[in-house]
matplotlib code that plots the C-alpha trace (Angstrom):
import matplotlib.pyplot as plt

x = [-36.6, -35.6, -31.6, -29.9, -26.8, -23.6, -20.1, -16.8, -14.0, -10.2, -7.7, -3.8, -1.3, 0.4, -2.7, -3.8, -7.5, -10.6, -12.4, -12.0, -13.8, -16.8, -17.6, -17.6, -19.9, -22.1, -22.6, -23.9, -25.9, -25.0, -26.1, -23.6, -24.6, -24.2, -20.5, -17.6, -14.1, -10.6, -7.7, -5.0, -2.7, -3.1, 0.0, -1.5, -5.0, -6.6, -9.6, -12.6, -14.7, -14.7, -15.4, -18.5, -19.8, -19.2, -21.1, -24.1, -24.4, -27.4, -28.3, -29.3, -27.9, -25.0, -21.8, -20.3, -16.3, -14.5, -12.1, -11.2, -8.1, -10.3, -11.4, -7.9, -4.2, -3.2, -4.6, -5.4, -7.1, -9.4, -10.6, -11.0, -13.5, -15.0, -16.2, -16.8, -19.2, -20.7, -21.1, -21.3, -23.0, -25.2, -24.0, -23.7, -20.5, -20.3, -17.0, -17.2, -14.0, -14.9, -18.5, -17.7, -17.8, -21.5, -22.7, -25.8, -26.1, -25.8, -26.3, -26.6, -23.7, -22.4, -22.6, -20.9, -18.3, -17.2, -17.5, -15.3, -12.4, -12.1, -12.4, -9.1, -7.0, -8.3, -6.8, -3.5, -3.1, -3.6, -0.8, 1.3, 1.3, 1.7, 4.7, 6.0, 5.6, 7.5, 10.2, 10.5, 10.6, 13.2, 15.3, 15.1, 16.0, 19.4, 19.9, 19.6, 21.9, 24.8, 24.4, 24.9, 21.5, 20.9, 17.5, 15.4, 15.3, 18.1, 20.9, 20.0, 22.5, 25.1, 24.2, 26.4, 28.1, 28.9, 32.4, 33.4, 31.5, 33.0, 36.4, 35.4, 34.7, 37.8, 39.9, 38.1, 36.1, 32.5, 31.0, 29.8, 26.5, 26.6, 28.4, 25.5, 22.9, 24.5, 24.1, 20.3, 21.2, 21.2, 24.7, 25.0, 24.1, 27.2, 29.5, 28.9, 29.0, 32.3, 34.1, 33.5, 34.0, 37.7, 38.2, 37.3, 39.7, 42.6, 42.0, 42.3]
y = [2.3, 2.9, 3.8, 2.8, 4.9, 2.8, 4.1, 2.5, 3.0, 2.0, 2.4, 0.7, -0.6, 2.8, 4.9, 4.7, 4.0, 4.5, 6.5, 9.8, 8.3, 6.3, 9.8, 11.7, 9.0, 8.9, 12.5, 11.8, 9.5, 6.1, 3.6, 1.6, -1.8, -0.5, 0.4, -1.7, -2.0, -3.2, -2.7, -2.8, -0.8, 1.0, -0.9, -4.1, -3.4, -6.9, -5.3, -8.3, -5.3, -3.4, -6.6, -7.5, -3.6, -3.2, -6.3, -5.6, -2.0, -2.0, 1.2, 4.7, 3.4, 6.2, 5.7, 7.7, 8.3, 10.9, 11.3, 10.4, 8.6, 5.7, 4.7, 3.3, 3.2, 6.0, 8.1, 5.4, 3.0, 5.9, 6.8, 3.3, 2.9, 5.7, 4.8, 1.3, 2.6, 5.4, 4.1, 0.8, 0.4, 3.2, 4.2, 7.8, 8.9, 11.3, 12.5, 14.1, 16.0, 17.7, 18.8, 19.2, 15.5, 14.3, 12.9, 13.3, 17.2, 18.6, 15.3, 17.4, 17.3, 20.4, 19.0, 15.6, 17.6, 19.5, 16.8, 14.6, 17.8, 17.5, 14.1, 14.0, 16.8, 15.4, 11.8, 13.7, 15.4, 12.3, 10.3, 13.6, 13.8, 9.8, 10.0, 13.1, 11.7, 8.5, 10.7, 12.6, 9.2, 8.6, 11.6, 11.4, 8.0, 8.8, 11.8, 10.2, 7.1, 9.9, 11.4, 7.8, 7.1, 2.9, 2.0, -1.0, -3.0, -2.3, -5.3, -7.3, -7.4, -10.4, -12.9, -12.7, -16.2, -15.4, -14.8, -17.8, -19.9, -18.6, -18.9, -23.1, -22.8, -21.3, -23.8, -26.2, -27.8, -27.4, -27.7, -24.5, -25.8, -26.2, -22.8, -21.3, -23.1, -22.2, -18.5, -19.3, -17.9, -19.6, -21.1, -18.3, -15.7, -17.1, -17.7, -13.9, -12.1, -14.6, -13.4, -9.8, -10.2, -11.5, -8.7, -6.2, -7.6, -8.0, -4.0, -2.5]
z = [-23.1, -19.0, -18.8, -15.7, -14.6, -14.0, -12.3, -13.1, -10.7, -11.7, -9.0, -9.7, -7.2, -6.4, -5.3, -1.4, -2.5, -4.5, -2.2, -4.3, -7.2, -5.1, -3.2, -6.5, -7.6, -5.3, -5.3, -8.9, -7.1, -9.1, -7.3, -5.3, -6.4, -10.2, -9.5, -10.8, -9.4, -10.6, -9.0, -11.4, -13.2, -16.3, -18.0, -17.1, -17.9, -17.6, -16.5, -15.5, -14.1, -17.4, -19.4, -17.4, -17.2, -20.9, -21.4, -19.5, -20.2, -23.1, -25.3, -23.3, -20.2, -18.8, -17.6, -15.1, -14.4, -12.4, -14.7, -18.9, -17.7, -16.2, -19.6, -20.8, -20.1, -23.5, -26.2, -28.3, -25.7, -24.1, -27.9, -28.8, -25.7, -26.1, -29.6, -28.5, -25.4, -27.9, -31.3, -30.7, -27.7, -27.6, -24.2, -22.9, -20.9, -18.1, -17.4, -13.7, -14.3, -17.6, -17.8, -21.9, -22.1, -21.3, -23.9, -22.8, -24.0, -27.4, -29.3, -32.6, -34.8, -33.4, -29.9, -31.1, -32.5, -29.6, -27.4, -30.0, -30.1, -25.8, -26.0, -28.1, -26.5, -22.6, -23.9, -25.8, -22.4, -19.9, -21.7, -22.2, -18.6, -17.6, -19.5, -18.1, -14.3, -15.9, -17.1, -14.1, -11.7, -14.3, -14.4, -9.9, -9.8, -11.5, -10.0, -6.6, -7.7, -8.7, -5.2, -3.7, -2.5, -2.3, -3.4, -2.4, 0.8, 3.7, 3.6, 6.8, 9.2, 9.4, 12.4, 15.6, 14.2, 11.1, 11.3, 13.4, 11.2, 8.0, 9.7, 10.2, 6.4, 5.5, 7.9, 6.2, 9.6, 8.0, 4.7, 3.2, 3.5, 7.2, 7.4, 5.6, 7.5, 10.9, 9.8, 8.2, 5.0, 1.6, 0.2, -2.5, -0.2, 2.7, 0.0, -1.2, 1.8, 2.9, 0.1, 0.9, 4.4, 2.9, 0.9, 3.4, 5.6, 3.0, 2.2, 6.2]

ax = plt.figure().add_subplot(projection="3d")
ax.plot(x, y, z, "-o")
ax.set_aspect("equal")
plt.show()
């Protein structure tokens, strides 16, 4: 039976692009038409291209990925996808970053045993690294907030006519809705900013 070579790329919305993975697959001579790409986070893992690829592959086909964590979002899922590919589908898997994870080699009992051990170890390491990254990010954000660093978009500057309309609203010359519309602000935003401005002036 003639085998077909496929490639799979997954990038999250936080990554710049898929070039690094695509170049690696090209160097392995995966036909561009057989490369499947999902641009979704591992957390979401709603991967339509992956599902199409798994359905298309048949026994003795070869799947090539750049790294083991492209197969799943965590330790359990990577192992499950590996089981589906190698046991249920009868597909060979090649992980370019880890030559030991090439099921075309060592198909005897010892080769399979070594491959499974390496797979479980790398899957655990991949998940552990992601958890460490999230922990470091959370700690970094907490430390930055403690130093007074502000996150998110900078506040939108108030329009030049804000105080004029605020005073007119305060003196009941115009309605709150008209004052907000004159500043091109939502009513709730205008009200909140007006109250803060009043408080600032009282504190001065």
